[in-house]
Structures are given as C-alpha cells and as structure tokens.
C-alpha positions as CSV (number, residue, x, y, z in Angstrom):
1,M,-103.9,-11.1,45.9
2,I,-103.2,-10.5,49.8
3,L,-105.2,-12.4,52.7
4,E,-106.8,-9.4,54.8
5,G,-104.6,-9.8,58.1
6,Y,-101.8,-11.9,57.0
7,E,-100.2,-8.9,54.6
8,Q,-96.8,-9.4,56.2
9,F,-96.9,-12.8,54.5
10,S,-98.1,-11.8,50.9
11,E,-95.0,-13.0,49.8
12,K,-94.6,-16.2,50.6
13,F,-98.2,-17.0,49.5
14,R,-97.9,-15.5,46.0
15,E,-94.5,-17.8,45.8
16,F,-96.4,-20.9,46.9
17,N,-99.3,-20.2,44.5
18,G,-96.6,-19.9,42.0
19,I,-95.1,-23.2,42.7
20,L,-98.8,-24.8,43.3
21,T,-100.1,-23.7,39.6
22,E,-96.8,-24.8,37.8
23,F,-96.8,-28.4,39.3
24,N,-100.9,-28.9,39.4
25,Q,-100.5,-29.0,36.1
26,K,-98.2,-32.3,35.9
27,Y,-99.4,-33.7,39.3
28,N,-103.1,-32.8,39.5
29,L,-102.9,-31.4,43.2
30,T,-106.2,-29.6,43.0
31,A,-109.4,-28.9,40.9
32,I,-109.0,-25.1,41.8
33,S,-107.5,-23.1,39.6
34,D,-109.0,-19.7,39.9
35,E,-106.4,-17.4,41.9
36,K,-109.4,-15.7,44.1
37,E,-110.7,-19.3,44.9
38,V,-107.2,-20.7,45.7
39,Y,-106.7,-18.2,48.1
40,I,-110.0,-18.4,50.2
41,K,-110.6,-22.3,49.9
42,H,-107.0,-23.5,50.4
43,F,-105.0,-20.6,52.0
44,F,-107.5,-19.2,54.4
45,D,-109.2,-22.1,55.1
46,S,-105.9,-23.8,56.2
47,I,-104.9,-21.2,58.7
48,Q,-108.3,-20.3,60.4
49,P,-108.1,-22.9,63.0
50,Q,-104.5,-22.1,63.6
51,K,-105.6,-21.2,67.5
52,Y,-105.8,-24.9,68.0
53,F,-102.5,-25.7,67.1
54,P,-100.6,-25.3,70.5
55,T,-97.3,-22.8,70.3
56,G,-94.1,-24.9,69.5
57,A,-96.6,-28.2,68.2
58,K,-94.8,-31.0,66.7
59,V,-97.4,-31.7,63.7
60,V,-98.1,-34.7,61.9
61,E,-99.9,-34.4,58.7
62,I,-101.7,-37.4,56.9
63,G,-102.3,-37.2,53.1
64,S,-100.6,-34.0,52.8
65,G,-101.4,-34.0,48.9
66,G,-100.8,-30.2,47.6
67,G,-99.6,-29.1,50.9
68,F,-102.9,-28.2,53.0
69,P,-103.4,-27.0,55.6
70,S,-99.5,-27.8,56.3
71,V,-98.0,-25.2,54.0
72,P,-100.4,-22.1,54.8
73,L,-99.8,-23.1,58.3
74,K,-96.0,-23.0,58.1
75,I,-96.1,-19.6,56.4
76,V,-97.5,-17.7,59.2
77,R,-96.8,-20.2,62.3
78,D,-93.0,-20.6,62.0
79,D,-92.9,-21.7,65.3
80,L,-94.9,-25.1,64.3
81,S,-92.8,-28.4,62.8
82,F,-94.4,-30.4,60.7
83,T,-93.9,-34.3,59.4
84,L,-95.8,-34.1,56.2
85,I,-97.4,-38.1,55.1
86,E,-97.7,-38.7,51.7
87,S,-98.2,-42.2,49.5
88,T,-97.7,-40.8,46.3
89,G,-94.2,-40.3,45.2
90,K,-94.8,-37.5,42.7
91,K,-96.7,-35.5,45.4
92,C,-93.5,-35.6,47.8
93,E,-91.4,-34.4,45.1
94,Y,-93.7,-31.6,44.9
95,L,-93.9,-30.9,48.7
96,R,-90.1,-31.3,49.1
97,H,-89.7,-28.5,45.9
98,V,-92.0,-26.3,48.2
99,V,-90.2,-26.7,51.4
100,D,-87.2,-25.9,49.6
101,K,-88.3,-22.8,47.9
102,L,-90.0,-21.5,50.7
103,G,-86.9,-21.7,52.8
104,F,-89.0,-23.7,55.7
105,N,-87.0,-25.0,58.9
106,G,-88.6,-28.2,60.4
107,V,-90.4,-29.9,58.2
108,Q,-89.9,-33.2,56.9
109,V,-91.5,-35.0,54.0
110,L,-92.2,-38.9,54.1
111,N,-93.2,-41.1,51.1
112,I,-95.3,-43.8,53.4
113,R,-98.9,-45.0,53.9
114,A,-100.3,-43.5,56.7
115,E,-101.6,-47.1,58.0
116,D,-97.8,-48.1,57.8
117,G,-96.7,-44.7,59.6
118,G,-99.0,-45.6,62.6
119,K,-97.4,-48.4,63.3
120,D,-93.9,-47.3,63.4
121,K,-92.5,-47.1,66.9
122,N,-90.6,-43.7,65.6
123,L,-94.1,-41.9,64.8
124,R,-96.6,-43.7,66.9
125,E,-97.9,-41.5,69.5
126,K,-95.0,-38.9,69.2
127,F,-97.1,-36.0,68.0
128,D,-98.6,-32.9,69.8
129,V,-100.9,-32.9,66.8
130,A,-102.4,-34.8,63.9
131,T,-103.8,-33.0,61.1
132,A,-106.0,-34.1,57.6
133,R,-108.0,-32.2,55.1
134,A,-110.2,-34.1,52.3
135,V,-108.8,-37.2,52.6
136,A,-111.4,-39.3,53.7
137,R,-114.5,-39.7,55.9
138,L,-114.3,-39.0,59.6
139,N,-114.6,-42.3,60.9
140,T,-111.6,-43.5,58.6
141,L,-109.6,-40.6,59.3
142,C,-109.4,-41.6,63.0
143,E,-108.0,-44.6,62.4
144,Y,-105.3,-42.8,60.2
145,C,-104.6,-39.8,62.6
146,L,-105.0,-40.7,66.2
147,P,-102.2,-43.4,66.3
148,F,-99.6,-40.7,65.7
149,V,-101.1,-38.3,68.8
150,K,-99.5,-38.7,72.3
151,I,-101.8,-38.7,75.2
152,G,-102.8,-34.9,75.8
153,G,-102.1,-34.0,72.1
154,R,-105.1,-33.0,69.1
155,F,-106.4,-34.5,66.2
156,I,-107.4,-31.6,64.2
157,A,-109.9,-32.7,61.2
158,Y,-110.9,-30.3,58.1
159,K,-114.3,-30.6,57.1
160,G,-117.1,-29.2,55.0
161,D,-120.6,-29.8,56.4
162,A,-119.9,-32.5,58.6
163,D,-122.8,-33.4,61.0
164,E,-123.2,-36.8,59.4
165,E,-119.8,-37.5,59.5
166,I,-119.4,-36.7,63.0
167,N,-122.1,-38.6,64.5
168,E,-120.7,-41.6,62.4
169,S,-117.8,-41.5,63.8
170,L,-118.4,-41.3,67.5
171,N,-117.3,-45.2,67.7
172,A,-114.3,-44.4,66.1
173,I,-113.2,-41.7,68.2
174,K,-114.0,-43.6,71.3
175,T,-112.0,-46.7,69.9
176,L,-108.9,-45.0,69.3
177,G,-108.5,-43.1,72.4
178,G,-110.3,-39.9,71.8
179,E,-113.0,-37.9,72.7
180,I,-114.3,-34.6,71.2
181,E,-113.5,-31.3,72.4
182,K,-114.3,-29.0,70.5
183,I,-116.7,-28.3,66.8
184,E,-116.3,-25.0,65.2
185,K,-118.6,-24.2,62.1
186,Y,-117.6,-20.9,60.0
187,D,-118.2,-19.6,56.4
188,L,-115.4,-18.6,54.0
189,P,-115.4,-15.5,52.9
190,E,-117.4,-14.0,50.0
191,G,-120.0,-17.0,50.0
192,F,-117.4,-19.7,49.2
193,G,-118.9,-22.5,51.3
194,K,-119.1,-23.7,55.0
195,R,-116.4,-25.4,56.8
196,T,-116.2,-27.4,59.9
197,V,-113.0,-28.0,62.2
198,I,-113.7,-31.0,64.6
199,V,-110.8,-30.8,67.4
200,I,-110.7,-34.4,69.0
201,K,-108.3,-35.0,72.3
202,K,-106.2,-38.0,73.0
203,V,-107.2,-39.3,76.0
204,K,-105.9,-42.7,76.1
205,S,-103.4,-44.7,74.3
206,T,-104.6,-46.2,70.8
207,P,-104.9,-50.0,71.1
208,E,-102.2,-51.6,69.4
209,K,-104.0,-53.3,66.4
210,Y,-105.0,-50.0,65.1
211,P,-104.3,-49.0,62.5
212,R,-105.5,-52.2,61.1
213,G,-104.0,-51.5,57.5
214,R,-105.1,-54.0,54.6
215,G,-107.5,-51.2,53.4
216,L,-109.8,-51.7,56.2
217,E,-109.9,-48.7,57.7
218,R,-111.8,-47.3,54.4
219,K,-113.7,-50.8,53.8
220,K,-114.8,-51.1,57.2
221,P,-114.2,-48.0,59.2
222,L,-115.1,-48.4,62.9
C-alpha cells in the first residue's frame, strides 16, 4: 500500500510495516494488524499533524511503544531529531531495531519512565516539542510531557474525540506552564475514525515539584 502524497517514502513504510508485523507477534505492540488499517490509523495519523513540528525540532516522545508518531514522522521529516522514552525494555529493543534497520540518524531510545525523565536535568525543559499518542488521558499526559518542553516549545498530543479530555485538562495545562495554542480535528481517510490534535504552547517553566511521580500523575491528575 502507498500513502497518497508520500510515494517517495513507500519503501521505508513497507519496511517499517514488516518490522512492526514481525515484532508485534512477540511484543504485542498494536491490536491493529490489517495492512490498510495500519497505514491509515498508524502511519497516516502520525504524519498528518507534521506542520506543527518546526523545522529541525528536537522532539521527545513519551511512551513510544510501537513507534507512533515518531517513526512515520522521521520517515517523512528527516530534519527532526527524536528521543524516544519507553519504560518497557522489550519495546526499547524493538525501537532500536527499527532505528537500525531504517538507517535513522538523530534518534535515541531511552529505557526510562517519563516521570523520572522529567526530573532529569539533562532532559528537563530541553526539547522544542514533546509528543505522545495513546498513552493516557490528557491531564495525566500534560504532567508527563510538559516538563520536557522548553519555554516557547510545544506539547503536541494525538487524540481521538477529545472534547471531554480537553475540558478536564485545563487546570493541568495552566499549572504546568502551558496554554492551548491550537485544536485541530480531522477525519481519517475511508471512514477510519475521527482524530484531534491538541497543540499546547509552553509559556512558563514547569514548577519543580512536577512530575510528582509515584503514579500520582494517573491516580490523582491535576
């Protein structure tokens, strides 16, 4: 299958799909196995919001899992560099295999928890963009992601129908130093569902006590 408008990258996407299929049997990376669904729900969806990623941006992805949106974005936007944060060791092995086989430069995989990375002085507020897809509700995600973003940078959240999540996250966004810059809704091709991209701009430093850790981001979201 070829993504319309991205024909020049068809070989890379084919190769990535092969690796994903192979490792999915061992590591349960995605419940989606049909090729058309993978291309539309994973590949197309990952690259659709690429306009919000500035040229040459230094990007951190939280909860990389199967490599979405990072790997499709890297295929079509080699100017982006990525730090992939993933807490599960086997998924990190898979991600490193993808990086090696697709010949990516400027991609590193870190086997750490997001709440620990957000406290690391080498990572905290060091990125132009943080992104995440299908990891947690938005109020929890903000606490995982915004600490990584430098002032003036962005947190780009990939969601489905997200009106309720957006409303319940307004306090978290403000508390963590962000403000909503853009909400874009779009339909996936061939009736494969509705999607929302929430772009949150970092306008001030995240208070030092965040992320709180000990699972509080999920148990007691801001």
